[in-house]
C-alpha positions in Angstrom: 116.8 105.2 69.1 116.5 101.4 69.2 112.7 101.2 69.4 111.3 99.9 66.1 108.1 101.9 66.5 110.0 105.2 67.1 112.2 104.5 64.1 109.0 103.9 62.0 107.5 107.1 63.3 110.6 109.0 62.5 110.7 107.8 58.9 107.0 108.5 58.4 107.2 112.0 59.8 110.4 113.0 57.9 110.1 111.2 54.6 106.3 111.1 54.1 105.1 114.2 56.0 108.1 116.4 55.3 108.6 117.4 58.9 112.1 118.5 60.0 114.3 115.8 61.5 115.1 118.0 64.5 111.5 118.6 65.4 110.7 114.9 65.1 113.7 113.9 67.3 112.6 116.4 69.9 109.2 114.8 70.2 110.7 111.2 70.2 113.2 112.1 72.9 110.3 113.3 75.1 107.8 110.6 74.3 109.7 107.6 73.0 109.5 104.3 74.7 113.3 104.0 74.9 113.2 106.4 78.0 111.3 103.8 80.0 113.2 100.7 78.8 116.7 101.2 80.1 118.3 98.3 81.9 117.9 98.0 85.7 120.6 100.1 87.2 122.1 98.4 90.2 125.1 100.5 90.9 127.5 103.2 89.6 129.8 100.7 87.8 130.2 100.4 84.0 126.8 99.3 82.5 125.3 100.0 86.0 125.9 96.5 87.2 123.3 95.2 84.7 125.6 93.3 82.5 129.2 92.7 81.4 128.0 92.7 77.8 126.4 95.4 75.7 122.9 96.3 76.9 120.0 97.1 74.6 120.1 100.7 75.8 122.9 102.4 77.6 122.2 103.2 81.3 122.0 106.8 82.2 122.4 108.8 85.4 123.3 105.6 87.3 125.1 107.7 90.0 121.6 109.0 91.0 119.1 106.5 89.7 120.8 103.2 90.7 119.5 100.9 93.5 122.8 101.5 95.3 122.4 105.3 95.2 118.7 105.2 96.4 119.1 102.5 99.0 118.5 104.1 102.5 117.5 107.5 101.0 113.9 107.8 102.3 113.2 110.5 99.7 114.0 108.1 96.8 111.5 106.3 94.6 113.1 103.0 95.6 112.4 103.5 99.3 108.9 104.8 98.6 108.1 101.7 96.6 109.6 99.5 99.3 107.5 101.2 101.9 104.3 100.9 99.8 104.9 97.2 99.2 105.4 96.7 102.9 102.2 98.4 103.7 100.3 96.4 101.1 101.8 93.2 102.4 100.8 94.0 106.0 97.3 95.2 105.3 94.8 92.9 103.7 92.4 95.8 103.1 94.8 96.9 100.2 94.6 93.4 98.7 91.1 92.2 99.2 89.1 94.9 100.8 86.1 96.9 99.6 86.5 100.5 98.5 84.5 103.5 99.3 85.2 107.1 98.2 85.1 109.7 101.0 85.6 112.6 98.6 85.4 113.0 94.8 87.5 114.7 92.2 86.1 118.2 93.0 89.0 120.6 93.6 90.2 122.0 95.9 89.7 118.8 97.8 92.0 115.7 97.6 90.7 112.4 96.3 90.2 110.3 99.4 89.1 106.6 99.6 88.9 103.9 102.3 89.7 100.3 101.9 88.2 97.9 104.4 88.9 94.2 104.7 85.9 93.7 107.0 87.8 92.5 110.1 89.1 95.8 111.5 91.8 96.3 108.9 91.1 99.6 107.3 93.3 101.9 105.2 92.6 105.4 104.0 94.5 106.9 101.0 94.4 110.7 100.3 95.8 112.0 97.0 96.3 115.7 96.1 96.0 115.6 92.4 96.5 119.3 91.9 99.4 121.8 91.7 98.0 123.6 94.8 98.2 122.6 98.5 95.0 121.3 99.9 93.7 120.4 103.3 92.8 116.8 104.1 90.4 116.6 107.0 89.2 113.4 108.6 86.3 113.9 111.1 85.3 111.6 113.9 87.4 109.5 116.3 90.9 109.8 115.2 93.1 106.7 115.8 94.8 106.9 112.4 98.5 106.9 111.6 100.4 107.9 108.5 102.2 104.8 107.4 103.4 105.8 103.9 103.3 108.6 101.5 105.3 110.8 99.2 106.8 112.8 102.1 108.8 110.4 104.2 108.9 112.9 107.1 105.2 112.0 107.7 105.8 108.2 108.0 104.9 106.6 111.3 103.3 109.7 112.7 99.9 109.9 114.2 97.3 111.6 112.0 96.3 114.9 113.7 92.9 115.1 112.1 94.0 117.6 109.4 96.9 117.6 107.1 98.0 120.2 104.6 98.9 118.1 101.5 101.5 119.6 99.3 101.0 119.7 95.5 100.7 116.1 94.2 101.3 114.6 97.6 99.8 111.3 98.7 99.4 109.8 102.2 98.3 106.3 103.3 96.7 106.0 106.8 96.0 102.9 108.8 93.5 102.7 111.7 93.6 100.6 114.9 93.2 96.9 114.4 
């Protein structure tokens, strides 16, 4: 570990609280900040294309996690973020619109909200926050399209009025302008 806070927690737990070093390391490996602070991994080369020097933390899994590995893979986090940023850039409702909730947190229903910029630009976001599939139903005139979501197979498809959202799935819909 290189994180000063993790090192301090380790010393306190082992030396002052008498906990076993193995148990403390197990917790720190799962929760330590070092996991989230690795260098940007650009490709599969040595040091993942981040530097020719020695990085603060060594890159890991660059064959799968690098930008080069995820580029063009619609199921990757990189392409999902690129898609979401594009939708945000092209729809003012996501930047400056009002928000209204169409459903609450009551399971087995998804959390659904609408963003409206007031000039015909509307976006609906549906989030399944459960480990069970749920139905997302939108009543009324249906001119909505799925423009983004965690399942890239749904992108750019017309919204049929009802979707079965997989566990932890999210969709972003846009209406006619």
